[in-house]
C-alpha positions as CSV (number, residue, x, y, z in Angstrom):
1,M,-16.9,-44.9,-50.1
2,D,-16.7,-46.1,-53.7
3,Q,-15.9,-49.7,-53.0
4,L,-18.2,-50.9,-50.2
5,L,-18.1,-54.6,-49.3
6,R,-21.1,-56.8,-50.0
7,I,-20.9,-58.1,-46.4
8,P,-22.3,-61.7,-45.9
9,V,-25.2,-62.1,-43.5
10,C,-23.0,-63.7,-40.9
11,W,-20.8,-60.6,-41.0
12,L,-23.8,-58.4,-40.4
13,M,-24.9,-60.5,-37.5
14,I,-21.5,-60.1,-35.9
15,V,-21.5,-56.4,-36.4
16,I,-24.9,-56.1,-34.8
17,I,-23.9,-58.2,-31.9
18,I,-20.7,-56.2,-31.4
19,A,-22.6,-52.9,-31.7
20,C,-25.0,-53.9,-28.9
21,S,-22.3,-55.3,-26.6
22,G,-21.3,-53.8,-23.3
23,D,-18.0,-53.8,-21.6
24,L,-15.3,-55.8,-23.4
25,S,-14.3,-57.8,-20.3
26,Q,-17.9,-59.1,-20.1
27,Q,-18.2,-60.1,-23.8
28,E,-17.8,-63.5,-25.2
29,V,-14.5,-63.3,-27.1
30,I,-14.3,-64.8,-30.6
31,P,-11.7,-67.5,-30.1
32,D,-11.2,-68.5,-33.7
33,P,-10.8,-66.0,-36.6
34,V,-12.6,-68.4,-39.0
35,I,-16.3,-67.7,-39.6
36,P,-18.1,-70.9,-40.5
37,G,-18.8,-70.9,-44.2
38,Q,-16.9,-67.7,-44.8
39,S,-13.2,-68.4,-44.2
40,F,-12.1,-64.9,-45.1
41,I,-9.3,-65.0,-42.5
42,S,-7.7,-68.0,-40.9
43,A,-4.6,-68.7,-38.8
44,S,-1.8,-70.0,-41.0
45,R,1.6,-70.3,-39.2
46,S,4.0,-68.5,-37.0
47,L,7.7,-67.5,-37.1
48,G,10.3,-67.2,-34.4
49,E,8.9,-69.6,-31.8
50,I,11.2,-72.1,-30.2
51,S,10.0,-75.7,-30.2
52,G,9.8,-77.6,-26.9
53,A,12.9,-79.7,-27.8
54,E,15.0,-76.7,-28.8
55,N,14.0,-75.0,-25.5
56,S,15.0,-77.9,-23.3
57,F,18.0,-78.1,-21.0
58,M,19.6,-81.0,-22.7
59,Y,19.3,-79.3,-26.1
60,K,21.0,-76.2,-24.8
61,L,23.7,-78.2,-23.0
62,K,24.5,-80.1,-26.3
63,Q,24.8,-76.7,-28.1
64,L,27.2,-75.5,-25.3
65,I,29.4,-78.6,-25.5
66,T,29.5,-78.9,-29.3
67,G,29.7,-75.2,-29.9
68,T,26.8,-75.3,-32.4
69,E,24.1,-72.8,-32.7
70,G,20.4,-73.6,-32.9
71,V,17.8,-71.8,-35.0
72,P,17.7,-68.1,-34.1
73,A,14.6,-67.4,-32.1
74,L,12.8,-64.0,-31.7
75,T,12.7,-62.2,-28.4
76,R,10.6,-59.1,-29.0
77,P,9.7,-58.6,-32.7
78,T,8.6,-55.1,-33.7
79,G,9.2,-54.4,-37.4
80,I,8.4,-56.6,-40.4
81,V,9.0,-56.3,-44.1
82,I,8.2,-59.0,-46.7
83,E,9.8,-59.0,-50.2
84,T,7.9,-60.1,-53.3
85,S,10.2,-63.2,-53.3
86,G,8.7,-64.3,-50.0
87,D,11.7,-63.5,-47.9
88,V,10.9,-61.9,-44.5
89,Y,13.0,-59.5,-42.5
90,I,12.1,-59.1,-38.8
91,V,13.4,-56.5,-36.3
92,D,14.1,-58.0,-32.9
93,A,14.2,-55.0,-30.6
94,D,15.6,-56.8,-27.5
95,K,18.4,-58.5,-29.3
96,A,19.1,-55.3,-31.4
97,Q,19.3,-57.3,-34.6
98,I,17.5,-58.2,-37.8
99,L,16.5,-61.8,-38.7
100,H,16.4,-62.6,-42.4
101,Y,14.1,-65.6,-43.2
102,H,15.1,-66.8,-46.7
103,Y,12.7,-68.9,-48.7
104,E,13.2,-71.0,-51.9
105,E,10.1,-72.4,-53.6
106,N,8.1,-71.6,-50.5
107,R,10.5,-73.5,-48.3
108,L,12.4,-71.9,-45.5
109,T,16.1,-72.6,-46.2
110,S,18.0,-70.3,-43.9
111,I,17.7,-67.7,-41.1
112,T,20.4,-65.1,-40.8
113,A,20.9,-62.6,-38.0
114,F,22.7,-59.4,-38.6
115,G,23.1,-55.8,-37.4
116,N,24.1,-56.2,-33.8
117,E,27.2,-54.1,-34.1
118,N,25.4,-51.2,-35.6
119,L,22.0,-51.1,-33.8
120,I,21.0,-49.9,-30.4
121,S,17.3,-50.0,-30.2
122,P,15.8,-50.9,-33.6
123,W,12.1,-50.7,-34.3
124,G,10.9,-50.4,-37.9
125,I,12.2,-51.8,-41.2
126,E,11.8,-51.2,-45.0
127,I,13.6,-52.3,-48.1
128,I,14.0,-49.9,-51.1
129,A,16.0,-50.9,-54.2
130,G,17.9,-53.5,-52.4
131,V,18.8,-51.3,-49.4
132,I,17.5,-52.3,-46.0
133,Y,16.4,-49.3,-43.9
134,V,16.1,-49.7,-40.1
135,S,14.8,-47.1,-37.7
136,D,16.8,-47.0,-34.5
137,L,15.1,-45.4,-31.4
138,G,18.4,-45.2,-29.5
139,R,20.4,-43.6,-32.3
140,G,17.6,-41.4,-33.5
141,E,18.6,-42.3,-37.0
142,I,17.7,-44.5,-40.0
143,V,20.4,-47.2,-40.3
144,R,21.1,-48.8,-43.7
145,F,22.4,-52.2,-44.7
146,G,23.1,-53.8,-48.1
147,R,22.0,-57.2,-49.4
148,N,25.1,-58.7,-48.0
149,Y,24.2,-57.3,-44.6
150,M,27.1,-54.8,-44.8
151,F,26.6,-51.6,-42.9
152,L,26.1,-48.7,-45.3
153,G,25.8,-45.9,-42.7
154,A,23.0,-43.9,-41.1
155,L,20.7,-41.1,-42.2
156,A,20.4,-38.2,-39.7
157,V,17.0,-36.7,-40.8
158,D,16.4,-33.0,-40.1
159,G,13.6,-32.5,-37.6
160,L,13.3,-36.2,-36.7
161,V,12.9,-36.8,-32.9
162,R,12.7,-40.6,-32.7
163,P,12.0,-42.8,-35.7
164,G,9.5,-45.6,-35.4
165,Q,7.6,-47.5,-38.1
166,L,8.9,-47.2,-41.7
167,K,6.7,-47.5,-44.9
168,F,7.8,-47.0,-48.5
169,N,5.4,-45.2,-50.8
170,A,6.3,-46.7,-54.2
171,T,4.1,-44.1,-56.0
172,S,5.8,-41.1,-54.6
173,G,9.2,-42.7,-54.1
174,R,9.2,-41.5,-50.5
175,L,10.0,-43.2,-47.3
176,L,7.5,-42.5,-44.6
177,I,8.9,-42.3,-41.1
178,V,6.6,-42.4,-38.1
179,D,7.9,-40.0,-35.4
180,T,5.8,-40.6,-32.4
181,P,7.3,-38.0,-29.9
182,G,7.7,-35.5,-32.8
183,H,3.9,-35.8,-33.4
184,Q,4.5,-36.2,-37.2
185,V,5.1,-38.5,-40.1
186,L,8.0,-37.4,-42.3
187,A,8.2,-38.2,-46.0
188,V,11.9,-38.3,-47.0
189,D,13.8,-39.4,-50.1
190,T,16.2,-42.3,-50.0
191,L,19.0,-39.9,-48.9
192,G,17.0,-38.8,-45.9
193,I,16.2,-35.4,-47.2
194,V,12.7,-34.3,-45.9
195,Q,10.1,-33.6,-48.6
196,A,7.1,-33.2,-46.3
197,S,6.1,-33.2,-42.6
198,I,2.6,-34.5,-41.9
199,G,1.2,-33.5,-38.6
200,N,-0.3,-30.0,-38.7
201,D,-3.0,-28.3,-40.8
202,S,-2.4,-25.2,-43.0
203,R,-2.9,-23.0,-39.9
204,G,-0.4,-25.0,-37.8
205,K,-3.0,-26.7,-35.7
206,P,-1.8,-30.2,-34.6
207,L,-3.6,-33.0,-36.4
208,L,-1.5,-35.8,-34.9
209,K,-0.7,-36.2,-31.2
210,N,1.3,-39.5,-31.1
211,P,1.2,-41.3,-34.5
212,V,2.3,-44.9,-34.2
213,A,1.7,-46.4,-37.7
214,V,1.1,-45.5,-41.3
215,D,-0.1,-47.3,-44.5
216,I,-1.4,-46.5,-47.9
217,T,-4.8,-47.3,-49.4
218,P,-5.1,-48.9,-52.9
219,D,-6.0,-45.4,-54.3
220,G,-3.0,-43.7,-52.8
221,R,-4.3,-42.0,-49.7
222,L,-2.2,-42.1,-46.5
223,V,-3.7,-43.6,-43.4
224,I,-2.1,-42.7,-40.1
225,L,-3.0,-44.3,-36.7
226,D,-2.7,-41.8,-33.9
227,G,-2.1,-43.6,-30.6
228,L,-3.0,-40.7,-28.2
229,S,-6.2,-39.5,-29.8
230,R,-7.1,-43.1,-30.7
231,R,-8.0,-42.1,-34.2
232,V,-7.4,-43.2,-37.8
233,E,-6.6,-40.2,-40.0
234,F,-6.7,-40.0,-43.8
235,F,-4.5,-37.8,-45.9
236,S,-4.4,-37.2,-49.6
237,P,-1.4,-38.4,-51.8
238,T,-0.2,-34.8,-51.5
239,Y,-0.5,-34.9,-47.7
240,Q,-3.7,-32.8,-47.3
241,Y,-5.9,-33.8,-44.4
242,L,-9.2,-35.4,-45.4
243,D,-11.1,-37.0,-42.5
244,G,-10.9,-39.8,-39.9
245,F,-12.6,-41.9,-37.3
246,G,-12.1,-43.4,-33.9
247,K,-12.4,-42.8,-30.2
248,Y,-11.2,-44.1,-26.8
249,D,-13.4,-46.7,-25.1
250,Q,-13.3,-50.3,-23.8
251,V,-15.6,-51.9,-26.4
252,P,-15.0,-53.2,-29.9
253,G,-15.2,-50.5,-32.5
254,S,-13.2,-48.2,-30.3
255,F,-9.5,-48.1,-29.3
256,A,-7.7,-48.3,-26.0
257,Y,-4.0,-48.8,-26.9
258,P,-3.8,-49.1,-30.7
259,R,-0.4,-49.9,-32.1
260,G,-0.4,-51.4,-35.5
261,L,-2.2,-50.6,-38.8
262,A,-2.3,-52.4,-42.2
263,I,-4.5,-51.9,-45.3
264,S,-5.6,-55.0,-47.2
265,S,-5.7,-55.2,-51.0
266,D,-9.5,-54.5,-50.9
267,G,-9.0,-51.4,-48.8
268,L,-10.1,-52.7,-45.3
269,I,-8.3,-51.3,-42.3
270,F,-6.8,-53.8,-39.8
271,I,-5.7,-52.4,-36.4
272,S,-4.0,-54.1,-33.5
273,D,-4.8,-53.0,-30.0
274,A,-2.3,-53.9,-27.3
275,A,-4.8,-53.3,-24.5
276,F,-7.5,-55.6,-25.9
277,G,-4.9,-58.1,-27.3
278,N,-6.9,-58.2,-30.5
279,I,-7.1,-57.1,-34.1
280,Q,-10.1,-55.2,-35.4
281,I,-11.2,-54.8,-39.1
282,F,-12.9,-51.6,-40.3
283,D,-14.1,-50.3,-43.6
284,Q,-12.9,-46.9,-44.6
285,T,-15.9,-45.1,-43.1
286,G,-15.0,-46.5,-39.7
287,I,-17.6,-49.2,-39.5
288,L,-16.3,-52.2,-37.5
289,L,-16.7,-55.4,-39.5
290,Y,-15.0,-58.0,-37.4
291,F,-12.5,-58.6,-34.6
292,W,-10.6,-61.5,-33.2
293,G,-8.1,-62.3,-30.5
294,Q,-7.6,-61.8,-26.8
295,T,-4.6,-61.5,-24.4
296,G,-3.0,-64.9,-24.3
297,M,-0.4,-67.3,-25.6
298,A,-2.4,-69.6,-27.8
299,A,-2.7,-69.4,-31.6
300,G,-4.9,-66.4,-32.5
301,E,-4.2,-64.8,-29.1
302,F,-1.7,-61.9,-28.5
303,M,0.5,-60.3,-26.0
304,L,0.8,-56.6,-26.8
305,P,0.6,-56.9,-30.6
306,V,2.2,-54.1,-32.6
307,T,3.1,-54.0,-36.2
308,L,0.8,-55.4,-38.9
309,V,2.0,-56.0,-42.5
310,F,0.4,-57.6,-45.5
311,D,2.4,-59.5,-48.1
312,N,1.5,-59.6,-51.8
313,Q,-0.6,-62.7,-51.3
314,D,-2.8,-61.0,-48.7
315,N,-1.2,-62.9,-45.8
316,L,-1.3,-60.7,-42.6
317,Y,1.8,-60.8,-40.5
318,V,1.4,-59.7,-36.8
319,A,4.3,-58.8,-34.6
320,D,3.1,-60.6,-31.4
321,Q,5.6,-58.7,-29.3
322,Y,5.6,-60.4,-25.9
323,N,4.8,-63.9,-27.2
324,S,8.1,-63.6,-29.1
325,R,6.6,-64.5,-32.5
326,I,5.2,-63.4,-35.7
327,Q,1.7,-64.8,-36.3
328,I,0.6,-65.1,-39.9
329,F,-3.1,-65.2,-41.0
330,S,-4.4,-65.9,-44.5
331,Y,-6.9,-63.3,-45.7
332,V,-9.3,-63.7,-48.6
333,A,-10.1,-60.2,-50.1
334,Q,-13.8,-59.6,-50.4
335,D,-15.6,-58.8,-53.7
336,D,-16.7,-55.3,-54.3
């Protein structure tokens, strides 16, 4: 790897401790993502949670009597996309809608829900040239909306079984669609025409069994997380297989039920594991650098975390699915 981290001593100690650990259930879980003296990642805030007052009986009764609506809350967030302006769009799978968090000067000014009439079982989301693309498991299509939330129609992609996570590759101009039951990731243009299918090698041998997430490294390689083989697979910008890492186990550094993947600006690989209820950080050779989290409801804990997304400020957004929230962590990219 050309850009290896100069890992601080405290990081190395953590890696050594993790490497020598036994069963995950018997380990001392790191409760706080902040390493003393090296605040490379820290809890920031969350989106979608209902405050105690808003969740009270009297508050809901007042809404019923007055006919007013409270702040929309998330039920089961799955997809996330963040614009350069700071606006956040979140897929709520259970409500079959999209929530648009609008910010002005870093201040949240409005939350708008849309899409209910056109969505059945949405999962992933991406924005390309002002058009909002949403994958719908129930429809088996990619649904599109305009900036004004107007329904623009759906794309029926040839060979697509069930669309999951979406990721736009700005370099190639292609929309990447994760198709888990189809054992492939499709690269399509903005009209839904397939340009490439990633999943088999040149001899037709399957490389992917159940892909669940995809992202792109700073140098343009595709990184695909395969849920069934519990591996991270690397592909060239022209979709040629390179190499990968990962295996099934119950200890950190391995995977049990991996669901989300995101690449930081310095090339580190962040992976959420719904079975562990944590997030693990790897370098591109597969060396575990750090992990945090456990199954729970407190800040820094997770209930079946899925999608991971970085914004352009290196803030990590985590779809904390069954805690009905998006947890946000501030990450400080490490020097080369």
